C-alpha positions in Angstrom: 103.7 239.9 70.7 104.4 240.1 74.1 101.5 237.4 75.3 102.9 235.3 72.4 105.9 235.3 74.0 104.3 234.3 77.8 102.0 231.7 76.4 106.0 229.9 74.8 107.4 230.2 78.1 104.5 228.6 80.2 104.3 225.9 77.7 107.9 225.9 77.8 108.0 225.5 81.8 104.8 222.9 81.7 106.8 220.5 79.7 109.7 221.1 81.2 108.0 220.2 84.5 105.8 217.3 83.1 109.7 215.6 81.5 111.1 215.9 85.5 107.8 214.6 86.5 107.7 210.9 84.6 111.5 210.9 84.8 111.1 210.9 88.7 108.2 208.8 88.9 110.3 206.2 86.6 112.7 206.1 89.2 110.6 205.5 92.3 107.9 203.3 90.0 109.9 201.4 87.5 107.8 198.6 85.2 107.6 195.1 86.5 110.3 192.8 84.9 108.5 190.3 83.2 108.8 186.4 84.5 111.7 184.6 83.5 110.5 181.8 80.9 110.0 178.6 82.2 112.5 176.0 80.4 111.5 171.7 79.6 114.5 170.1 81.6 115.2 166.2 80.4 115.3 163.7 83.1 118.9 163.2 82.6 119.8 166.6 83.5 117.6 166.7 86.6 119.2 163.8 87.6 122.5 165.0 86.9 122.1 167.7 89.8 122.4 165.1 92.2 125.4 165.0 94.1 124.1 162.8 97.2 123.0 165.8 99.2 120.0 167.5 98.8 120.1 170.2 96.2 117.6 172.9 94.7 116.7 172.7 90.8 117.0 176.3 89.6 114.1 178.7 88.6 112.2 178.5 85.8 112.4 174.6 85.4 110.0 172.4 84.1 109.6 168.5 83.6 107.1 166.6 81.8 107.0 162.8 81.4 104.2 159.9 81.1 103.1 158.2 84.4 103.9 154.5 85.0 103.0 153.6 88.1 99.5 153.0 88.9 97.9 154.7 92.0 94.3 152.7 91.6 96.1 149.5 92.4 97.9 150.8 95.5 101.0 148.9 95.4 102.5 152.4 95.1 102.7 155.3 98.3 99.9 157.5 97.3 102.4 160.7 97.3 104.1 158.9 95.0 104.2 159.1 91.2 107.1 157.8 88.6 107.2 159.5 85.2 109.2 157.8 82.3 110.2 160.5 79.8 109.6 158.7 77.0 110.2 154.6 75.8 114.1 154.1 76.4 114.3 157.1 78.3 114.9 158.0 81.9 112.5 157.8 84.2 112.3 159.8 87.9 110.4 159.0 91.0 108.6 162.3 92.2 106.8 162.7 95.6 104.1 165.2 96.6 103.0 166.8 99.6 99.6 165.3 99.2 98.0 162.0 97.2 97.7 162.1 93.6 95.6 160.6 91.7 97.4 160.7 88.1 96.5 157.3 86.4 98.6 155.2 84.0 100.0 156.8 80.6 98.8 160.5 81.7 101.2 163.1 80.6 102.0 165.1 83.3 104.0 168.2 83.8 105.5 169.2 86.8 107.1 173.1 88.0 110.2 171.7 89.4 111.8 175.4 90.2 113.2 175.5 92.9 112.2 172.0 94.3 114.4 169.5 96.1 116.1 166.8 94.6 117.5 164.3 96.8 119.0 161.0 97.0 117.1 158.2 98.9 118.4 155.2 100.0 119.6 154.7 96.2 117.3 156.5 94.5 117.2 160.3 92.5 113.7 161.6 94.1 111.9 164.7 93.2 111.2 165.7 96.6 107.8 166.6 97.9 106.8 168.9 95.1 103.6 170.6 96.2 100.7 169.1 94.3 99.8 172.6 92.5 102.8 172.5 90.7 101.4 169.2 88.9 98.9 169.0 85.7 97.6 166.8 83.0 98.8 167.7 79.7 97.5 164.8 77.6 98.5 161.0 77.5 100.5 159.1 76.0 102.1 155.2 76.1 105.2 153.6 77.5 106.8 150.6 76.0 108.6 148.2 78.8 111.7 147.4 77.9 112.8 143.9 77.2 115.8 142.7 79.3 117.0 140.5 82.4 117.5 140.3 86.0 121.5 140.1 85.2 121.4 143.6 82.5 118.8 145.6 85.4 121.1 144.7 88.5 124.5 145.7 86.4 122.2 148.9 84.8 120.4 150.1 88.3 121.3 153.4 88.2 120.6 154.0 84.7 116.9 151.7 84.8 116.0 153.2 87.9 112.1 154.7 87.6 111.8 152.8 84.2 109.2 150.6 82.8 111.2 147.1 82.1 109.3 143.3 81.2 111.7 139.9 81.8 111.2 136.8 80.7 110.7 135.2 84.1 111.1 131.5 85.7 109.8 131.9 89.0 108.1 133.6 91.4 107.8 132.6 94.7 107.0 133.9 98.4 104.7 135.3 100.5 103.3 131.7 101.8 102.2 131.5 98.0 100.5 134.7 97.8 100.9 138.6 96.7 102.5 139.5 100.0 105.4 141.4 101.0 108.8 140.9 99.2 108.6 138.1 96.5 111.4 136.7 95.1 111.4 136.6 90.7 113.7 135.0 88.7 114.4 134.3 85.1 117.8 132.6 83.9 120.1 135.3 84.3 119.7 135.5 87.7 117.2 136.7 90.9 115.5 140.2 92.3 112.5 140.8 94.4 109.5 142.5 93.9 107.5 144.2 96.4 103.3 143.7 97.2 102.5 146.8 99.7 99.8 145.6 102.8 97.4 147.9 101.2 97.4 146.5 97.4 94.3 146.1 95.4 95.8 142.5 94.9 97.3 141.9 98.5 96.8 138.4 99.6 95.9 136.6 95.9 97.6 133.6 94.9 100.2 133.3 93.5 99.7 131.6 89.7 101.0 128.2 89.5 104.1 129.3 86.6 105.0 132.7 85.6 106.5 133.4 82.0 106.5 137.3 81.7 106.9 140.1 84.6 106.4 143.7 83.6 107.5 146.0 86.3 109.5 149.5 87.8 112.8 149.4 88.8 113.2 150.4 92.4 116.4 150.5 94.7 116.3 150.6 98.3 119.8 150.6 99.7 121.3 147.2 98.1 118.2 145.9 97.5 116.9 146.5 93.5 113.7 145.4 92.5 111.1 145.3 89.7 107.9 146.3 91.3 104.6 145.3 89.7 101.8 147.5 89.6 99.2 145.0 89.3 98.7 141.4 89.2 98.1 141.5 85.2 101.8 142.6 85.4 102.6 138.7 85.9 102.0 137.1 82.5 101.3 133.6 83.7 103.4 130.5 82.4 101.8 127.4 80.7 102.2 125.1 84.1 98.8 125.3 86.0 99.1 122.3 88.8 102.2 121.7 91.1 102.4 118.7 92.8 105.2 117.9 94.9 107.7 115.2 96.6 108.6 116.7 99.7 111.0 112.9 100.5 108.3 112.6 103.8 108.8 108.7 105.1 111.7 108.2 103.2 112.1 104.2 103.2 115.2 102.4 102.2 115.3 98.4 100.5 118.5 98.4 101.1 119.9 95.8 104.1 122.5 96.9 104.3 122.4 99.8 106.7 119.3 102.3 107.7 121.2 105.3 106.6 122.6 104.1 103.3 120.3 104.1 100.2 122.5 103.3 96.9 122.7 101.0 95.3 118.9 99.9 95.3 115.9 101.9 95.5 113.7 103.9 98.4 110.4 105.2 98.4 108.5 107.8 100.3 104.7 109.2 100.7 104.5 110.1 97.3 106.5 108.2 95.0 109.1 105.5 94.6 112.8 105.4 92.7 115.7 103.6 91.4 119.1 105.0 92.9 122.8 104.4 91.1 125.5 105.4 93.5 126.2 106.4 97.0 122.9 108.2 98.2 122.0 108.3 102.1 119.6 109.4 103.8 120.3 111.8 106.7 118.5 114.0 109.0 119.2 117.3 108.3 121.0 118.3 111.7 123.4 115.8 111.4 125.4 117.8 109.8 123.4 120.6 107.9 121.9 121.8 111.1 121.5 125.4 110.6 119.8 125.6 107.7 117.6 122.9 107.2 114.1 121.7 108.8 114.6 119.9 112.3 113.2 116.4 112.5 113.0 116.1 108.9 115.0 113.4 106.8 116.8 114.3 103.6 118.2 112.7 100.5 122.1 112.8 100.6 124.3 112.5 96.6 127.6 112.2 96.7 129.8 111.8 94.0 132.7 110.4 93.4 136.4 111.2 92.2 136.9 111.9 89.5 133.7 114.5 89.9 131.3 114.0 86.7 132.8 111.0 85.2 130.1 108.9 86.5 127.5 111.0 88.2 125.4 109.3 91.3 121.9 110.1 90.8 118.6 108.2 91.1 116.0 107.7 88.9 112.5 108.3 89.5 109.6 105.8 88.5 106.2 107.3 88.6 103.2 106.1 87.4 101.7 109.6 87.1 103.6 112.4 85.1 102.0 111.8 82.2 101.4 115.5 80.6 104.5 117.1 83.0 106.0 120.0 81.8 108.6 121.2 84.0 110.7 119.8 87.2 111.8 122.1 89.9 114.5 120.8 92.2 115.5 122.5 95.3 119.0 121.4 96.5 122.2 122.8 98.8 125.7 121.6 98.9 126.1 119.7 101.9 128.7 121.1 105.0 129.2 117.7 105.6 133.3 117.0 106.7 132.8 113.6 107.4 130.5 111.0 105.7 129.5 107.8 108.9 128.3 104.5 107.0 126.4 102.4 110.1 127.8 98.7 110.2 127.0 97.2 106.6 127.7 94.1 108.4 131.7 94.3 108.3 132.0 94.8 112.3 132.0 98.9 112.6 131.0 101.7 110.8 133.0 103.4 107.7 133.8 107.0 108.3 134.7 108.4 105.4 136.6 112.4 106.0 135.7 115.3 103.1 137.5 117.7 102.2 136.3 120.9 102.4 134.6 123.0 99.8 136.9 125.3 98.3 135.0 128.2 96.3 137.4 129.3 94.0 137.9 125.9 92.3 134.7 123.6 93.6 131.1 124.2 92.7 127.7 122.9 92.8 125.7 121.4 90.3 122.4 119.0 89.5 121.2 117.4 86.0 118.6 116.0 84.7 117.5 114.2 81.7 114.8 111.8 80.3 115.2 107.4 81.3 114.4 105.1 78.8 110.8 103.6 79.3 112.2 100.5 77.4 115.2 99.8 80.7 114.1 100.7 84.1 117.8 101.7 85.0 119.5 103.7 82.2 118.5 106.8 80.4 118.4 106.6 76.3 120.7 104.8 75.2 121.1 106.2 71.2 124.5 107.7 70.7 124.3 111.6 71.6 120.7 111.5 72.8 122.0 112.2 76.3 124.3 114.9 75.2 121.4 116.6 73.7 118.6 115.5 76.3 120.9 115.9 79.4 120.3 119.7 80.9 122.4 120.6 84.4 121.9 124.0 86.3 124.0 126.8 86.8 127.1 126.0 89.1 126.9 127.4 92.5 129.8 128.5 94.0 128.2 128.8 98.6 127.1 125.2 100.8 124.9 125.6 103.0 122.2 127.5 101.1 119.2 126.5 98.8 119.0 126.8 95.3 116.3 125.9 92.6 117.0 123.9 89.2 114.2 124.1 86.9 114.1 121.5 83.8 111.7 121.9 81.0 110.8 118.4 79.9 111.4 118.1 76.3 108.5 117.8 73.7 108.0 115.0 71.2 109.3 117.0 68.3 112.5 117.5 70.9 112.6 113.6 72.0 112.9 113.1 67.9 115.5 115.6 66.9 117.8 114.5 70.0 118.2 111.2 67.9 114.5 109.0 69.7 112.5 107.1 66.7 108.6 108.5 67.8 107.6 104.7 69.3 110.3 105.5 72.3 109.3 109.1 72.2 105.3 108.2 72.3 106.2 105.3 75.3 108.4 108.1 77.4 105.0 110.5 77.0 102.8 108.1 78.1 104.9 107.3 81.1 107.6 110.1 81.5 110.5 109.5 84.3 113.6 111.0 84.9 117.5 110.5 86.0 118.8 113.3 88.8 122.4 113.0 89.0 124.9 115.0 91.0 127.7 117.1 88.9 129.3 118.9 91.8 132.7 118.8 92.6 135.2 119.0 95.4 138.8 118.8 94.7 139.9 115.6 96.3 143.2 113.4 97.1 145.1 111.7 94.2 143.0 108.1 94.9 141.1 105.8 92.7 137.9 106.4 94.3 136.7 109.4 97.0 133.4 110.0 98.2 133.2 113.7 97.8 130.8 116.6 97.0 127.4 115.8 98.7 124.4 117.8 98.1 121.0 117.1 99.9 117.1 117.5 98.4 114.8 119.6 99.8 112.2 118.9 97.1 111.1 118.1 93.8 107.9 120.2 92.0 106.3 118.8 89.1 104.2 121.2 86.8 101.1 120.4 84.6 
């Protein structure tokens, strides 16, 4: 019995010792805490963290999106990838600490725990993310949002980093090449698209016309861009050839004065024109030297008061416009505050003082309409046809700056729908010509007649 009792006491002592040792071990060497679950954030949630200053993303966070930038075309910094969460969802700009090769439509997951989110020139950017934090997890597709330039400008923060598509009417600049900052226009406004020097398509010729432009909305300070990724983001329009009237070698057939053209006709190195109203030829530096080309003559069209009651302008008289599809006119409001007409045989110069352009009430505007082929002077005379075929530019509120207006030439069907008979429509399409008129206003004195609202024409581009 003594032996059994002793044995029990020994076992009890060993048990207590082991328990104490285990307790001591647990306190000094606790089990490792399991890692926190990495949770996904939406792009909107990430962007909401940005307060203007650089901030850190909380721990255990990641994002996932579809690549919309194109590293292969090289029209973006090699360390920058732009992801969009989904079609009609936000996008975000991510810069990495090393060059990336993710392709368009790659689905990419990026661990953003404790990474920096900053505002860079107006853009919210995930900045200098380690390249190892990103991995491809699949593929997907982003459908470009169909929108307008006006909407992009109005909602630039929400659309920044997303893929959009606009019905472009113009793509110009770069001396006719894909180079630098190009101007993009649609019916609602204008902005730019940027082509980097090292882009795969840099230096290629711009198309003669465009119909659609797809790109990524970017912000750089006050400048908003829609950056194309590759040349195929620009859909070529219907026009494949352009001929340009630069108003070189203007020669008037009016014998009254060298500077006065209307009411008569004039020629240029390019073509022949009939004038109606107050048309003048002046060197640009006479009134508008700060924005015109030195040494060049320009055609000036003056309006009468009340403006628009009998718009002044001129008619083209071409034989080579068959097949023309568009007419683009570049014009500006003159800064002239007076008009001097040289002696017209009446014993001295005629001087007319002009009112100062008032942006609050005045505007610049031109109009184009077809000219009746059966009459060398007037446009269509069928009642209501003029109103249906006349197209006017928007109303601009600043003189001393060139604007462009693009006119789409009516088809045979549109001519007939406007009231023309088929024979007249066919005759006009065989030899199309146009009236170009000044619909601008400058509030004038209460007189029966006064020269006002001068505009000057830089060029006319005929698209075929």
